[in-house]
C-alpha positions in Angstrom: 0.0 0.1 0.0 1.3 3.7 -0.8 2.7 5.7 1.8 -0.2 7.5 3.3 1.6 10.9 4.1 1.0 13.9 1.8 3.9 16.1 0.9 3.1 19.8 2.0 3.5 20.8 -1.9 0.4 18.3 -2.4 -1.4 19.3 0.6 -1.2 23.0 -0.5 -1.9 22.2 -4.1 -5.1 20.7 -3.2 -6.0 23.4 -0.9 -5.4 25.9 -3.8 -8.7 24.4 -5.1 -11.1 25.4 -2.4 -9.3 29.0 -3.0 -10.1 29.2 -6.3 -14.0 27.8 -5.5 -14.4 30.1 -2.3 -13.4 33.4 -4.7 -17.1 32.8 -6.0 -18.7 31.2 -3.4 -18.2 34.0 -0.6 -19.3 36.2 -3.4 -22.6 34.3 -3.6 -23.2 34.3 0.1 -22.3 37.6 1.0 -23.5 39.4 -2.0 -25.8 37.3 -4.4 -29.2 38.0 -3.0 -28.2 42.2 -2.5 -26.8 42.1 -6.2 -30.3 40.4 -7.4 -32.3 42.8 -5.7 -30.1 45.9 -5.3 -28.5 45.9 -8.6 -30.0 43.8 -11.1 -33.9 44.9 -10.1 -34.8 41.6 -9.5 -37.7 41.4 -6.2 -36.6 39.7 -3.0 -39.7 37.1 -3.4 -38.4 36.6 -7.1 -35.2 36.0 -6.2 -35.7 34.1 -3.4 -38.1 31.7 -5.8 -35.3 31.5 -8.5 -32.6 30.3 -5.9 -35.4 27.5 -4.9 -36.2 26.7 -8.9 -32.5 25.7 -9.5 -32.1 23.7 -6.6 -34.6 21.1 -7.9 -32.3 21.0 -10.9 -30.0 20.4 -8.6 -31.6 17.3 -7.1 -31.5 15.7 -10.4 -28.0 16.8 -11.6 -25.8 16.3 -8.6 -26.4 12.3 -7.9 -25.8 11.9 -12.0 -22.7 13.7 -11.6 -21.8 11.2 -8.7 -22.3 8.2 -10.9 -20.6 9.7 -13.8 -17.1 10.7 -11.3 -17.0 7.1 -10.0 -17.3 5.6 -13.8 -14.9 7.9 -15.0 -11.3 6.1 -15.6 -8.8 7.9 -17.0 -4.6 8.3 -16.6 -4.9 10.6 -13.9 -7.4 8.7 -12.2 -11.5 9.2 -11.5 -11.4 12.9 -10.3 -8.6 14.9 -10.8 -9.8 15.3 -14.7 -12.9 17.1 -13.6 -11.0 19.7 -12.1 -9.3 20.2 -15.3 -11.9 20.1 -17.6 -14.2 22.3 -15.5 -11.7 25.5 -14.6 -12.4 27.5 -17.5 -16.3 26.6 -18.0 -16.6 27.5 -14.2 -14.7 30.6 -14.3 -16.8 32.4 -17.6 -20.2 31.3 -15.6 -19.0 32.8 -12.4 -18.2 36.1 -14.4 -21.5 35.8 -16.4 -23.8 35.2 -13.3 -22.7 38.8 -12.2 -22.4 40.1 -15.4 -25.8 42.1 -15.0 -26.7 43.3 -19.0 -29.2 45.2 -20.0 -32.5 43.7 -20.2 -35.9 43.7 -19.5 -37.7 42.5 -16.5 -38.2 39.4 -18.3 -35.3 39.0 -19.9 -33.6 39.8 -16.6 -35.2 37.2 -15.1 -34.3 34.1 -17.5 -30.7 35.9 -17.8 -30.1 35.5 -13.8 -31.6 31.6 -14.4 -29.6 30.4 -17.1 -26.6 31.5 -15.4 -26.8 30.7 -12.2 -28.1 27.0 -13.0 -25.3 26.5 -15.5 -23.0 27.6 -12.6 -24.4 25.5 -10.1 -24.0 22.3 -12.8 -20.5 23.3 -12.9 -20.0 23.7 -9.7 -21.3 20.3 -9.0 -18.9 19.0 -11.9 -16.1 20.7 -10.3 -16.5 20.6 -6.3 -18.1 17.2 -5.9 -14.9 15.3 -7.8 -12.5 18.0 -5.9 -14.1 17.2 -2.4 -14.3 13.5 -3.3 -10.5 13.6 -4.3 -9.7 13.9 -0.7 -11.2 10.5 0.1 -8.7 8.9 -2.5 -5.7 11.1 -1.9 -4.9 9.1 1.7 -6.4 6.8 4.1 -4.6 8.3 7.0 -7.1 10.0 9.5 -4.5 12.4 10.7 -3.4 13.0 7.1 -7.0 13.7 6.5 -8.0 16.0 8.8 -4.3 17.9 8.0 -5.1 18.0 4.7 -8.8 19.2 5.7 -6.9 22.0 7.6 -4.7 23.1 4.8 -7.9 23.0 2.3 -9.5 25.4 4.9 -6.9 27.9 5.8 -7.0 28.4 2.1 -10.3 28.5 1.8 -10.6 31.0 4.7 -7.9 33.3 3.2 -10.0 33.6 0.2 -13.2 34.4 2.2 -11.1 37.1 3.8 -9.7 38.4 0.7 -13.7 38.2 -0.4 -14.7 40.2 2.5 -11.9 42.9 2.8 -12.0 43.9 -0.8 -15.1 42.8 -2.6 -17.0 45.9 -1.7 -14.4 48.5 -1.6 -13.5 46.9 -5.3 -17.3 47.2 -6.5 -17.6 50.7 -5.3 -14.4 51.6 -6.8 -14.7 49.8 -10.5 -18.4 51.0 -10.2 -17.9 54.5 -9.4 -21.7 54.6 -8.8 -22.5 52.0 -11.0 -22.9 48.9 -8.7 -23.7 46.6 -11.9 -20.4 47.5 -13.6 -18.4 47.1 -10.4 -19.7 43.8 -10.0 -19.0 42.9 -13.2 -15.3 43.8 -13.1 -14.9 42.4 -9.6 -16.2 39.0 -10.5 -14.1 39.1 -14.2 -11.1 39.5 -11.5 -12.1 36.7 -9.1 -12.8 34.4 -12.0 -9.8 34.3 -13.3 -7.8 34.0 -10.2 -9.9 30.8 -9.9 -9.2 29.6 -13.3 -5.5 29.6 -12.4 -5.7 27.8 -8.9 -8.0 24.9 -10.5 -5.2 24.0 -12.9 -2.3 24.4 -10.1 -5.0 22.0 -8.1 -4.8 19.7 -11.0 -1.2 19.5 -11.7 -0.2 18.9 -7.8 -2.3 16.0 -6.5 -2.9 12.4 -7.3 -5.1 9.7 -6.7 -3.9 6.8 -4.3 -6.8 4.7 -3.3 -8.3 2.5 -5.9 -11.8 1.0 -5.8 -11.9 -2.7 -6.8 -11.5 -3.9 -10.3 -14.3 -5.4 -12.1 -17.4 -4.9 -13.9 -18.9 -1.6 -12.6 -22.3 -2.1 -10.4 -25.2 -1.2 -11.2 -26.4 2.9 -10.1 -29.4 1.1 -7.9 -26.7 -0.2 -5.5 -25.1 3.1 -5.1 -28.4 4.5 -4.2 -29.5 1.5 -1.8 -26.1 1.8 -0.2 -26.7 5.2 0.8 -30.3 4.7 2.0 -28.6 2.3 4.3 -25.9 4.2 5.3 -27.0 6.0 8.7 -24.0 7.9 9.0 -24.5 9.5 5.7 -28.2 10.5 6.2 -26.8 12.0 9.5 -24.3 14.4 7.3 -26.6 15.3 4.4 -29.2 16.7 6.3 -26.5 18.3 8.7 -24.9 19.9 5.4 -28.3 21.2 4.3 -29.2 22.6 7.7 -25.3 24.1 8.1 -25.0 25.6 4.4 -28.9 26.9 4.5 -27.6 28.4 7.9 -24.1 29.9 6.4 -25.9 31.5 3.8 -29.0 33.1 5.6 -26.8 34.3 8.1 -24.1 35.6 5.6 -26.7 37.3 3.4 -28.4 39.6 5.4 -25.1 40.5 7.5 -24.5 43.6 4.3 -28.6 44.3 5.2 -27.2 44.2 8.9 -24.8 47.1 8.4 -26.5 49.2 6.0 -29.8 49.3 7.7 -29.8 48.2 10.9 -26.4 49.6 11.9 -26.5 52.7 9.5 -23.0 52.3 8.5 -22.2 50.1 5.6 -18.5 50.8 5.9 -18.0 48.6 8.9 -19.5 45.4 6.9 -16.2 44.5 5.6 -14.1 44.9 8.8 -16.5 42.9 10.5 -16.1 40.0 8.3 -12.5 40.4 8.0 -12.1 40.3 11.8 -14.3 37.2 12.6 -12.9 35.1 9.1 -9.6 36.2 10.8 -10.1 34.4 14.1 -11.8 31.3 12.3 -8.3 30.4 11.0 -7.0 30.1 15.2 -10.1 27.6 15.4 -9.1 25.4 12.0 -5.4 25.2 13.4 -7.0 24.0 16.6 -9.3 21.4 14.9 -6.9 18.8 14.2 -5.5 18.6 17.8 -8.7 18.4 19.4 -10.2 15.9 17.0 -7.2 13.6 17.6 -8.0 13.4 21.1 -11.4 13.3 21.1 -12.8 12.7 17.7 -14.5 14.6 14.8 -17.8 14.3 15.7 -17.8 15.2 19.6 -15.5 18.2 18.9 -18.0 19.2 15.9 -20.9 19.3 18.2 -19.3 21.5 21.0 -18.3 23.6 18.2 -21.3 24.3 16.4 -23.4 24.7 20.0 -21.1 27.6 21.1 -21.5 29.0 17.4 -25.3 29.0 18.1 -24.9 30.4 21.2 -22.8 33.3 20.2 -24.9 34.2 17.2 -28.0 33.8 18.8 -26.8 36.9 21.2 -26.5 39.5 18.4 -30.4 39.8 19.4 -29.5 41.4 22.2 -27.0 44.1 20.5 -28.5 47.7 19.9 -27.0 49.2 16.6 -24.8 51.3 18.8 -22.8 48.3 20.1 -20.2 47.9 17.3 -17.4 46.9 20.1 -20.0 44.2 21.4 -20.4 43.3 17.2 -16.8 42.7 17.1 -16.3 41.0 20.2 -19.4 38.2 20.0 -18.5 37.4 16.0 -14.8 36.8 16.8 -15.5 34.3 19.5 -18.2 33.1 17.2 -16.3 32.9 14.6 -13.3 30.8 16.5 -16.1 28.4 17.7 -17.1 27.8 14.2 -13.3 27.4 12.9 -12.9 24.1 14.8 -16.1 22.6 12.7 -14.8 23.9 9.4 -12.2 21.1 8.4 -14.1 18.2 10.3 -17.4 18.1 8.1 -15.1 17.1 5.1 -13.1 14.8 7.0 -16.2 13.2 8.1 -17.9 12.8 4.7 -14.2 10.7 3.8 -15.1 9.0 6.6 -18.5 7.9 5.7 -17.3 6.9 2.0 -14.6 4.4 3.8 -17.6 3.2 6.2 -19.5 2.5 3.3 -16.6 1.1 1.7 -16.2 -1.2 4.9 -19.7 -2.4 4.7 -20.4 -3.1 1.2 -17.3 -3.7 -0.1 -17.2 -1.4 -2.7 -16.1 2.1 -2.8 -18.3 4.7 -4.4 -16.8 8.1 -3.0 -18.1 10.1 -5.7 -21.9 9.1 -5.0 -21.4 9.6 -1.0 -19.9 13.2 -1.9 -22.3 14.2 -4.7 -25.1 13.7 -2.5 -23.6 16.0 0.1 -22.3 18.5 -2.6 -26.0 18.2 -3.3 -26.7 19.2 0.4 -24.3 21.6 0.5 -25.9 23.9 -2.4 -29.5 23.1 -1.7 -29.0 24.5 1.8 -26.8 27.6 -0.2 -30.3 28.2 -2.2 -32.2 27.5 0.6 -30.7 29.6 3.0 -30.5 32.7 0.6 -34.4 31.9 -0.4 -35.4 32.3 3.3 -33.6 35.5 3.8 -35.2 36.9 0.7 -38.5 35.1 2.0 -37.8 37.0 5.6 -37.2 40.4 4.4 -40.2 40.3 1.7 -42.3 39.3 5.0 -41.1 42.1 7.1 -41.6 44.8 4.5 -38.0 45.0 3.4 -37.8 47.8 0.4 -34.3 48.0 -1.5 -32.4 51.3 -1.2 -35.0 52.9 1.3 -35.3 53.8 4.8 -36.5 50.7 6.6 -39.5 50.3 8.8 -39.2 49.1 12.4 -41.1 46.0 11.4 -38.4 45.5 8.8 -35.2 46.3 10.6 -36.5 43.6 13.3 -36.8 40.8 10.3 -33.5 42.2 9.3 -32.0 41.3 13.4 -33.8 38.3 13.6 -32.0 36.8 10.7 -28.7 37.8 11.8 -29.1 36.2 15.3 -31.8 34.2 16.8 -33.3 32.4 13.1 -29.1 31.1 12.6 -28.8 30.4 15.9 -31.8 27.7 16.3 -30.7 26.0 12.9 -26.8 25.6 13.8 -28.3 24.0 16.9 -30.1 21.4 14.8 -26.8 20.7 13.0 -25.5 19.4 16.7 -28.9 17.1 17.1 -28.2 15.6 13.3 -24.6 14.4 14.4 -26.4 12.3 17.7 -27.6 10.0 15.0 -24.0 9.7 12.9 -22.6 6.7 15.1 -19.0 7.0 13.7 -17.2 7.5 17.0 -13.3 7.8 17.2 -13.3 3.8 18.5 -15.4 3.2 15.2 -13.3 5.6 12.9 -9.7 3.5 14.1 -11.5 0.1 13.5 -12.8 1.0 10.2 -9.3 2.5 9.1 -7.4 -0.5 10.3 -9.6 -2.8 8.6 -9.7 -1.1 5.4 -5.9 -0.9 5.1 -5.6 -4.6 5.8 -8.0 -5.4 3.0 -6.3 -3.0 0.7 -3.0 -4.7 0.5 -2.1 -5.9 -3.1 -4.0 -5.3 -6.3 -7.8 -6.6 -6.8 -8.5 -7.2 -3.3 -11.3 -9.3 -2.3 -13.4 -9.2 1.0 -16.2 -10.4 3.0 -18.6 -7.5 3.6 -19.3 -6.3 7.2 -22.7 -5.9 8.7 
């Protein structure tokens, strides 16, 4: 069996792929709803419905992509080639989604739907194999956590860059014309993404190979997922978590623009919190190796829920308090960031351990669907909440609409963060099971074309 330890250059190369994704992903979380409503001229309710409709298509496409990825066979492996093939389309569609052409109301809606749906399809074809790649680069549990830590340090670095520079770039390049500002800013971020994807492809390699033989029917993959309790827990966790992140992330812009009344604090607030989350990421591996991924995640997400909910107590003038609480919140959340994707790789191992078939792409595809479903659901919920509380774009807000913004910043996401911890009570892969699975799979994988007996 190949040495499971990874060189730093390979870990960095892999991590740059998530940095590439986050130049676009963070723009979507923080600005997509605001862009549609305040710059592109789509109402909050219509924008929310658009985000939901795209998710229905994702529900079909993501599992299909998982099946395709698992059955891809090239000299580069199953998953790496998709990073190469999708790099340029990802960059082009990222730019087009924020390009804001001069169209009528019907044309704007059609354009938004087509570009956003196209971006999400390419996102699946890129990010699903990218995420699954971490499950076949090494089987060592410590190296997987380390790889995820590298990944999310670079992902959070991209998040910091977007938070620090996106709004100033939009304002600078737009010079009062926000659609133009979005267009130029996304052109820059998209170009960076393409280059970084190419670096990821060229610096990584796949080491874990599935059993040789005739590919099994797709229905077997679906049955394995249905019967995989840890996968079900991770799937629902992913949907709820990314819906919460999207809801909370989308409302921060409105929170500072309307509730606090100082839009200039938006970037500094996000940068301060995100910088502290890197500290949490650094501590994550040490704590997970001692207490197990599941238990550290539960503790971190419950603290995140507590600090998120406390924003409801802060008046508009409590700027220092907002920054302090956000930094505490982000530290707690930072502990969980590398663990979700490392647990997804563990779920793929658990499925192989039980079924003697490796379906990494299918396992990750279902969870990437959960991620994107959550992303769209969270933005849609924010749009519906703002609409229900009477939000009017680019106008003074009523007491009721300000209350909606405040609740979407605090109590609503606090409750859903807590639901994430409940999901992991059904996960089942504790530290002892994790070690057993890792050891038994390592012995099975000695030699080509290994055969073994399924474990109930």
